[in-house]
C-alpha positions as CSV (number, residue, x, y, z in Angstrom):
1,M,96.0,-28.9,6.3
2,S,93.0,-30.8,7.1
3,I,91.4,-34.2,6.3
4,S,88.4,-34.7,4.0
5,N,86.1,-37.6,4.9
6,A,85.0,-38.0,1.5
7,S,85.5,-41.1,-0.5
8,D,88.4,-41.6,-3.1
9,A,85.8,-41.9,-5.7
10,A,86.2,-39.6,-9.2
11,E,85.5,-36.2,-8.3
12,P,82.4,-34.5,-9.8
13,A,82.4,-33.0,-13.0
14,V,83.7,-29.2,-12.5
15,N,86.3,-27.0,-14.0
16,A,88.1,-24.2,-12.5
17,G,88.8,-22.3,-15.9
18,G,92.4,-22.4,-15.9
19,A,92.7,-21.8,-12.1
20,I,96.1,-21.2,-10.2
21,D,95.9,-23.2,-7.1
22,I,98.0,-21.6,-4.6
23,H,97.8,-24.0,-1.8
24,S,98.4,-28.1,-2.1
25,H,101.0,-30.4,-0.3
26,Y,103.4,-32.4,-2.0
27,L,104.9,-35.4,0.4
28,A,108.1,-35.7,-0.3
29,P,110.3,-39.1,0.3
30,S,112.2,-37.2,2.6
31,L,109.1,-36.9,5.1
32,R,106.4,-39.4,4.0
33,E,107.4,-42.0,6.8
34,V,107.1,-39.2,9.7
35,T,103.7,-37.4,7.8
36,M,102.0,-40.9,7.7
37,K,102.9,-41.5,11.1
38,A,101.7,-38.1,12.4
39,L,98.5,-38.5,10.2
40,A,97.7,-41.7,11.7
41,G,97.8,-40.3,15.6
42,F,95.8,-36.8,14.3
43,M,93.0,-39.2,12.5
44,T,92.6,-41.1,15.8
45,G,90.4,-40.4,18.8
46,A,87.6,-41.5,20.6
47,Q,86.1,-43.1,18.0
48,G,88.9,-44.9,17.0
49,P,91.0,-44.7,13.5
50,I,89.8,-42.9,10.7
51,R,91.0,-44.3,7.0
52,I,93.7,-42.3,5.2
53,P,92.2,-41.5,2.1
54,D,94.1,-43.3,-1.5
55,S,94.6,-40.1,-2.5
56,I,97.1,-39.2,0.5
57,K,98.7,-42.6,0.5
58,N,99.5,-42.8,-3.2
59,W,100.2,-39.2,-3.8
60,S,102.5,-38.3,-6.5
61,P,103.6,-35.8,-8.9
62,T,101.9,-37.5,-11.6
63,W,98.7,-38.2,-9.8
64,L,98.6,-34.2,-8.6
65,V,98.8,-33.3,-12.6
66,E,96.4,-35.5,-13.4
67,T,93.8,-34.6,-11.1
68,M,94.4,-31.0,-12.0
69,D,93.5,-31.7,-15.5
70,Q,90.3,-33.2,-14.3
71,V,88.9,-30.1,-12.7
72,G,90.6,-27.6,-14.9
73,I,93.6,-26.2,-12.5
74,R,96.6,-24.7,-14.7
75,T,99.2,-24.7,-11.9
76,T,99.5,-25.2,-8.7
77,V,102.4,-23.8,-5.8
78,S,102.5,-26.6,-3.4
79,H,103.9,-26.9,0.0
80,A,105.9,-29.3,2.4
81,T,105.2,-29.0,6.0
82,W,106.7,-30.3,9.3
83,R,104.3,-33.1,10.4
84,P,104.6,-33.5,13.2
85,P,106.9,-30.3,14.3
86,M,110.0,-32.5,15.3
87,Y,111.3,-29.5,17.5
88,D,113.8,-31.9,19.1
89,M,115.1,-33.0,16.2
90,D,119.3,-32.8,16.0
91,A,119.8,-29.8,13.7
92,A,122.3,-31.6,11.1
93,A,119.4,-34.1,10.8
94,R,116.5,-30.9,10.2
95,K,119.0,-29.7,7.7
96,S,119.3,-32.6,5.7
97,I,115.8,-33.2,5.5
98,T,114.8,-29.8,4.2
99,R,117.3,-29.9,1.7
100,A,116.1,-33.2,0.2
101,T,112.8,-31.5,0.6
102,N,113.5,-28.5,-1.6
103,E,115.3,-30.4,-4.3
104,F,112.3,-33.0,-4.7
105,G,110.3,-30.0,-5.2
106,A,112.7,-28.3,-7.5
107,K,113.0,-31.4,-9.5
108,M,109.2,-31.2,-9.7
109,K,109.1,-28.1,-10.9
110,Q,111.6,-29.0,-14.0
111,D,109.7,-32.0,-14.6
112,H,106.1,-30.2,-15.1
113,P,107.4,-26.7,-16.3
114,G,104.3,-24.4,-15.8
115,R,102.1,-26.8,-13.7
116,I,103.7,-27.4,-10.7
117,D,105.6,-24.7,-8.5
118,F,106.8,-25.2,-5.2
119,F,107.6,-22.6,-2.0
120,G,110.5,-23.2,-0.3
121,F,110.8,-25.5,2.8
122,L,112.7,-24.1,6.0
123,P,114.6,-25.9,9.0
124,M,112.5,-23.8,11.8
125,P,113.0,-22.7,14.5
126,D,116.8,-22.9,13.2
127,V,117.4,-19.3,12.6
128,D,120.8,-19.4,11.2
129,A,120.0,-22.5,9.3
130,T,116.6,-20.9,7.9
131,L,118.3,-17.8,6.6
132,A,121.0,-20.1,4.5
133,E,117.8,-22.0,3.2
134,I,116.2,-19.0,2.2
135,A,118.8,-17.7,0.0
136,Y,119.1,-21.4,-1.4
137,C,115.7,-21.7,-2.1
138,L,115.0,-18.4,-3.6
139,D,118.2,-18.0,-5.2
140,E,119.3,-21.0,-6.4
141,L,116.1,-23.0,-6.9
142,K,114.1,-20.2,-8.3
143,A,111.5,-20.8,-5.8
144,P,108.5,-17.8,-5.9
145,G,108.1,-17.9,-2.0
146,V,108.8,-20.0,0.9
147,T,105.8,-22.2,3.5
148,V,106.6,-21.1,7.1
149,M,104.3,-22.3,10.1
150,S,101.7,-20.5,12.2
151,S,104.1,-21.5,15.2
152,Y,107.4,-23.5,16.6
153,G,106.5,-24.6,19.8
154,P,105.7,-21.6,22.4
155,K,106.9,-18.9,20.0
156,W,104.7,-17.7,17.1
157,W,105.5,-15.2,14.3
158,G,106.3,-11.4,16.2
159,H,108.5,-13.3,18.9
160,A,112.1,-11.9,18.7
161,D,114.1,-15.0,18.0
162,F,112.0,-14.7,14.3
163,M,113.4,-11.0,13.5
164,P,116.1,-11.5,11.9
165,I,114.3,-14.0,9.3
166,L,111.4,-11.2,8.8
167,E,114.1,-8.7,8.4
168,E,115.5,-10.9,5.8
169,L,112.3,-12.0,4.3
170,N,111.5,-8.0,4.1
171,R,114.6,-7.2,2.2
172,R,113.8,-9.5,-0.6
173,R,110.1,-8.5,-0.6
174,A,109.4,-12.4,-0.4
175,V,106.1,-14.1,-0.5
176,V,105.6,-16.0,2.8
177,F,102.9,-18.5,3.3
178,C,102.0,-19.3,6.2
179,H,100.5,-22.7,7.2
180,P,98.6,-23.1,10.5
181,H,98.8,-26.3,12.6
182,T,97.9,-27.5,16.1
183,G,99.5,-24.6,18.5
184,S,101.5,-26.5,21.1
185,C,99.4,-24.7,23.6
186,C,96.2,-26.7,22.5
187,S,96.7,-30.0,21.4
188,N,95.3,-33.0,23.8
189,L,92.4,-30.1,25.0
190,M,89.8,-32.3,25.1
191,P,91.0,-36.2,25.6
192,G,88.3,-39.0,25.6
193,Y,85.6,-37.3,23.6
194,V,86.6,-35.3,20.7
195,P,89.0,-36.9,18.4
196,D,92.1,-35.4,17.6
197,G,91.6,-34.7,14.1
198,I,88.1,-32.9,14.7
199,L,90.3,-30.6,17.3
200,G,92.7,-29.9,14.7
201,L,90.2,-28.7,12.0
202,I,89.2,-26.2,14.4
203,E,92.9,-25.4,16.1
204,F,94.5,-24.9,12.7
205,P,92.5,-21.8,11.8
206,Y,92.8,-20.4,15.4
207,D,96.7,-20.7,15.4
208,T,96.4,-18.6,12.1
209,G,94.8,-16.1,14.1
210,R,97.7,-16.4,17.0
211,A,100.0,-15.7,13.9
212,V,98.4,-12.6,12.6
213,T,98.2,-11.4,16.0
214,G,101.7,-11.9,17.0
215,L,102.6,-10.1,13.9
216,L,99.8,-7.2,14.5
217,M,100.9,-6.8,18.2
218,T,104.7,-6.4,17.7
219,G,104.5,-4.0,15.0
220,A,106.2,-6.7,12.7
221,L,103.4,-6.1,9.9
222,A,104.3,-2.4,9.8
223,K,108.0,-3.0,10.8
224,Y,108.4,-5.1,7.8
225,P,105.8,-3.9,5.2
226,D,107.6,-5.5,1.9
227,I,106.9,-8.9,3.1
228,R,103.9,-10.4,0.9
229,W,102.0,-12.7,3.3
230,I,99.6,-15.3,2.4
231,F,97.3,-16.8,5.0
232,C,95.2,-19.5,5.1
233,H,91.5,-21.2,4.9
234,G,90.2,-17.5,4.7
235,G,92.2,-16.2,7.4
236,G,90.5,-18.4,10.0
237,P,89.2,-15.6,13.0
238,V,90.8,-12.7,11.6
239,P,87.9,-10.8,9.7
240,A,85.7,-11.9,12.4
241,L,88.1,-10.6,15.4
242,A,89.7,-7.4,13.2
243,G,87.3,-5.1,14.8
244,R,88.0,-6.2,18.5
245,L,91.6,-5.9,17.6
246,R,91.3,-2.0,16.1
247,I,89.2,-1.1,19.1
248,H,91.6,-2.6,21.2
249,V,94.8,-1.1,19.7
250,E,93.5,2.3,18.7
251,G,91.0,2.8,21.3
252,E,90.9,5.1,24.4
253,A,93.2,3.0,26.0
254,S,95.8,3.2,23.3
255,T,98.4,6.2,23.1
256,P,99.7,8.1,19.7
257,E,103.3,6.3,20.8
258,R,101.9,3.0,20.8
259,L,99.8,2.9,17.9
260,A,102.9,4.3,15.7
261,T,104.7,1.4,17.0
262,I,102.0,-1.4,16.8
263,A,99.9,0.2,13.2
264,P,101.0,3.7,12.5
265,K,98.2,3.4,9.3
266,G,95.7,1.8,11.5
267,V,94.5,-2.1,12.3
268,D,92.5,-2.3,9.1
269,Y,95.6,-1.0,7.0
270,E,97.9,-3.8,8.1
271,L,95.3,-6.6,8.1
272,Q,93.9,-5.5,5.0
273,K,97.1,-5.7,2.6
274,L,97.7,-9.6,3.9
275,Y,96.6,-12.0,1.1
276,Y,94.2,-14.9,2.3
277,E,93.4,-18.0,0.4
278,T,90.2,-20.4,-0.2
279,A,91.1,-23.5,0.5
280,D,88.4,-24.8,3.0
281,G,87.1,-21.5,3.6
282,A,85.0,-20.8,0.7
283,S,81.7,-21.7,2.3
284,A,79.1,-19.1,2.4
285,P,79.6,-17.5,6.0
286,T,83.7,-17.1,5.4
287,M,83.7,-15.9,2.5
288,A,81.0,-13.4,3.4
289,A,83.1,-12.6,6.3
290,L,86.0,-12.2,4.2
291,L,85.0,-10.0,1.3
292,A,83.4,-8.0,3.8
293,Y,86.8,-7.4,5.4
294,V,89.2,-7.4,2.1
295,P,88.6,-6.6,-1.4
296,P,88.6,-9.0,-3.5
297,T,92.4,-8.4,-4.9
298,Q,93.5,-10.2,-1.3
299,V,91.9,-13.5,-1.9
300,L,93.7,-16.1,-3.9
301,F,92.2,-19.5,-4.3
302,G,93.4,-22.9,-2.7
303,S,92.7,-26.5,-2.6
304,D,94.4,-28.2,0.1
305,S,95.1,-31.0,-2.2
306,P,95.6,-34.0,-1.8
307,Y,94.0,-33.4,2.1
308,M,90.8,-32.1,0.6
309,Q,89.6,-32.7,-3.0
310,H,90.2,-30.0,-5.7
311,A,86.5,-30.2,-6.8
312,D,85.2,-29.9,-3.1
313,N,86.8,-26.5,-3.0
314,I,86.0,-25.6,-6.8
315,H,82.6,-26.1,-6.1
316,M,82.4,-24.4,-2.7
317,L,83.7,-21.1,-4.4
318,Q,81.7,-21.8,-7.7
319,D,78.5,-21.3,-5.0
320,R,79.5,-18.2,-4.0
321,K,78.0,-16.7,-7.4
322,L,80.7,-14.5,-7.8
323,K,80.8,-11.8,-10.0
324,P,82.9,-12.9,-13.7
325,E,85.8,-10.4,-12.9
326,V,85.8,-11.6,-9.0
327,W,86.4,-15.1,-9.9
328,K,89.1,-14.2,-12.2
329,A,90.9,-12.3,-9.9
330,I,90.7,-14.8,-7.1
331,T,91.4,-17.9,-9.1
332,Q,94.1,-16.6,-11.7
333,D,94.9,-12.6,-11.7
334,N,95.9,-11.8,-7.8
C-alpha cells in the first residue's frame, strides 16, 4: 500500500482493455476504524498531516466497480491487510475480525460476480488460527488464494514458526499474495525530518526484499515449490539484488551441501519462478529491471486501488510501449 497525493478528480481517459487487477484493497467494516487511524498516523510527519483522499474515505464495493468500469478493468482480486499490525490483540478478537473481514469479501464476490474476487485474510501470526482460516477461505468461501504480510513483528517468511503454514499452502498449491508494510525493525528511523508516509514508501519494497530473502536463504522456496507466490511493486529490490544473492549463495564460499539446501536448482531458478505485480512499479527503471530478470509470464497487473488511482497505474504500464502480446500476458493471461 502507498498513498497517492493526487486529487480525487476524474481519472484521465484510459482503457485497460479488460485487464485483471491482482492488487486492490477492500475496506471491510471490521477493519475500517483501525485502518483510518493507522492512515492518519502514517500520513503525518514533520510537514504536518496530509489529507486522506476521498477515494479511501468513501470506498465501497460499488465505488470500486464504477472506477473499474471507467478504465476498462474487467476483474479485480481485492485484499484486506492489517493496518496497523495489532500484534498484541487478544487472539479471540483477532479471529473474530478476520472471519468478519473474509465474510465481507465473500459477500462482495457474491454481489459482483466476475467483477470482484478476494484473497483470504489471515489471523497471523497465530499459526493454528491461520491454518484453520486458510481452510475456511479456500474450501468454504472459494477464495482463489490468500494474502500474507511480508513480516510479523521480528519474523519474516522463512522463520521456523511459519513453516507449518508454508507446508499447508504448498500442499494446497495455493496462490499467496505477499503484501509489504514497514517492518518492525524500521519504523521511525528518521524522526522529525522525513514524514512516516514517505519513509513507508521506501520501507514497503524493502520489506518485500526481506521476505523474499528469508524464503530463499532458509530453503523455503525450494522446499515448498508448489506455492504460487505473488510479490508487490515489481518485487521491490529483488531484481536489482538478485545477482548479489546469487554470488553469495553459489560463490566460492558456498558448499554443495549448502547450495542443495538453499537452492538446488540455483538462485535464479527460485527467484524467476515467483510472480511480481506492477502496482506502483511500472515506471521505466523498475520495469526495465524486472523484465531484464524475469520473463513476461511472471508479471501481473496491479493498481493498489484505492490507495493509488487505477488510471495512474494503467498509464505507467502503457508508457512502457510493451509489445501487444506482452501487454496481454501481463494484464490478462498470466
